[in-house]
C-alpha atoms as one frame of an Amber mdcrd trajectory, in Angstrom:
protein
 133.133 191.051  -7.948 133.402 188.386 -10.696 131.952 185.970  -9.048 128.908
 187.899  -8.409 128.783 189.079 -12.157 128.945 185.081 -13.021 126.229 184.121
 -10.304 123.848 186.765 -11.962 124.171 185.541 -15.406 123.672 181.915 -14.294
 120.704 183.081 -12.705 119.269 185.240 -15.406 119.818 182.264 -17.555 118.329
 180.152 -15.150 115.425 182.188 -15.254 114.983 182.688 -18.630 115.118 178.879
 -19.526 112.397 178.332 -17.255 110.255 180.993 -18.564 107.371 179.485 -21.182
 108.679 180.080 -24.527 105.686 182.560 -26.442 103.529 180.980 -28.506 101.580
 182.447 -31.718  97.806 180.815 -30.890  96.433 182.107 -33.901  99.279 180.259
 -36.159  98.436 177.298 -33.879  94.674 177.235 -34.476  95.682 177.627 -37.759
  97.395 174.336 -38.015  94.914 172.885 -35.770  92.282 173.964 -38.413  94.218
 173.110 -41.646  93.883 169.488 -41.860  90.106 169.851 -41.726  89.401 172.657
 -43.995  91.807 170.480 -46.554  89.917 167.313 -45.969  86.722 168.986 -46.072
  87.191 170.654 -49.688  88.471 167.572 -51.144  85.175 165.884 -49.895  83.101
 169.066 -51.019  85.441 168.463 -54.640  84.358 165.312 -55.008  80.781 165.250
 -53.690  80.274 168.019 -56.409  81.426 166.036 -58.920  78.762 163.252 -58.554
  76.361 166.776 -58.500  75.659 169.247 -55.514  72.698 166.872 -54.250  75.755
 164.424 -53.399  77.792 167.460 -51.788  75.095 167.799 -49.078  75.578 164.632
 -48.095  79.013 165.220 -47.493  78.501 168.259 -45.585  76.423 166.499 -43.438
  77.622 163.153 -42.982  81.605 163.702 -43.777  82.576 167.137 -42.201  81.416
 165.996 -38.524  83.305 162.558 -39.237  86.079 164.457 -40.371  86.281 167.519
 -37.417  85.485 163.953 -35.172  88.469 162.340 -35.935  90.599 165.297 -35.943
  89.351 166.210 -32.353  91.673 164.690 -30.207  94.305 165.580 -27.170  92.050
 167.972 -25.879  91.814 169.873 -29.562  87.783 170.007 -30.201  86.921 171.878
 -33.758  84.272 171.988 -36.338  82.118 174.770 -38.535  79.377 177.180 -37.078
  77.425 180.163 -38.476  74.907 182.926 -37.943  72.663 181.206 -40.188  72.725
 177.576 -39.152  71.810 174.787 -41.812  72.832 172.019 -38.909  72.070 172.433
 -35.503  74.615 170.196 -34.397  77.140 172.349 -35.451  75.575 175.108 -33.395
  78.018 177.839 -31.692  79.969 177.054 -28.633  79.701 179.886 -26.002  83.330
 181.446 -26.137  82.590 181.712 -30.009  79.249 183.697 -30.170  80.472 187.318
 -29.215  83.244 186.886 -32.246  80.403 185.404 -34.608  78.417 188.314 -33.944
  80.856 190.387 -34.444  81.994 189.032 -37.902  78.192 188.860 -38.741  77.093
 192.344 -38.075  80.223 193.560 -39.814  81.837 195.412 -36.569  85.019 193.763
 -37.429  86.265 192.662 -40.353  86.925 189.163 -41.435  91.098 188.751 -39.939
  91.095 184.837 -37.907  91.126 185.781 -34.126  92.709 183.595 -31.177  91.433
 184.556 -27.499  91.953 183.041 -23.991  88.500 180.712 -23.140  88.435 179.165
 -19.749  90.418 176.372 -17.615  93.674 176.545 -19.841  92.483 176.570 -23.089
  92.758 178.646 -26.206  89.693 179.573 -29.125  90.434 180.078 -32.724  88.370
 181.015 -35.416  88.923 181.513 -38.588  85.676 182.776 -41.252  84.213 181.282
 -44.244  83.326 183.230 -47.008  81.084 182.030 -50.002  82.898 180.897 -52.645
  81.514 180.757 -56.415  80.966 176.296 -55.816  78.951 177.685 -52.577  76.329
 178.967 -53.816  74.464 175.915 -55.556  73.543 174.675 -52.195  73.763 177.992
 -50.356  72.867 181.031 -52.819  70.088 183.105 -53.676  68.030 180.641 -55.473
  68.175 176.538 -55.660  67.461 174.381 -58.196  64.234 172.254 -57.192  65.874
 168.924 -56.605  68.378 170.929 -54.426  65.892 172.873 -52.108  63.743 169.542
 -51.922  67.368 167.622 -50.490  67.704 170.395 -47.925  64.599 170.672 -46.852
  64.716 167.184 -46.275  67.693 166.993 -44.373  67.328 170.229 -42.527  63.900
 171.693 -42.177  64.201 174.709 -40.282  67.310 175.459 -42.800  68.660 178.962
 -42.382  71.295 178.740 -44.367  70.574 179.956 -48.072  70.481 183.617 -49.635
  74.089 184.067 -50.013  76.018 185.709 -52.643  79.801 185.063 -53.547  82.050
 186.866 -51.289  79.333 186.991 -48.170  80.386 186.106 -44.758  79.265 182.364
 -44.253  79.983 180.943 -40.764  83.210 179.839 -38.995  85.851 177.691 -38.667
  87.204 177.211 -35.121  89.513 174.732 -32.668  89.624 175.077 -29.085  92.816
 173.748 -27.749  94.808 173.387 -24.265  97.384 176.840 -23.872 100.154 174.140
 -23.314
């Protein structure tokens, strides 16, 4: 009897050791996005010191470079919106329903993690308009800013926001392992 009990404990321990540990995919997604958000904010603040026209260049040139540099080892990341300025930020297919739900208010503005396909996870985190964003995304823009945006983004949809509005999402896609 004692041998059976010992054997049962050994087998149970081996099975538990072989199981994959639970992963907090929201925390993993947030951790993967943190450097992108930090670097982008720093670049935008530096751009704003030179003026909002310079900040437009940060968004169009530096942001894609930051996300590309951090998209390694099966990780992809970026930004998207229901009101795009740069069509290179088009919404990945898995993200479209999440973005719609944020935009139409049918869900709260809480980050979400979901299984997408091929053993991958997606994580989305809402972007809420901050006061500094209004220079380029607000209801009324200075003429030089409006001209620069119109020149760089002739099909721009990303104005008319107020502080606190939902602006879009940061997203990351990564392997489940």
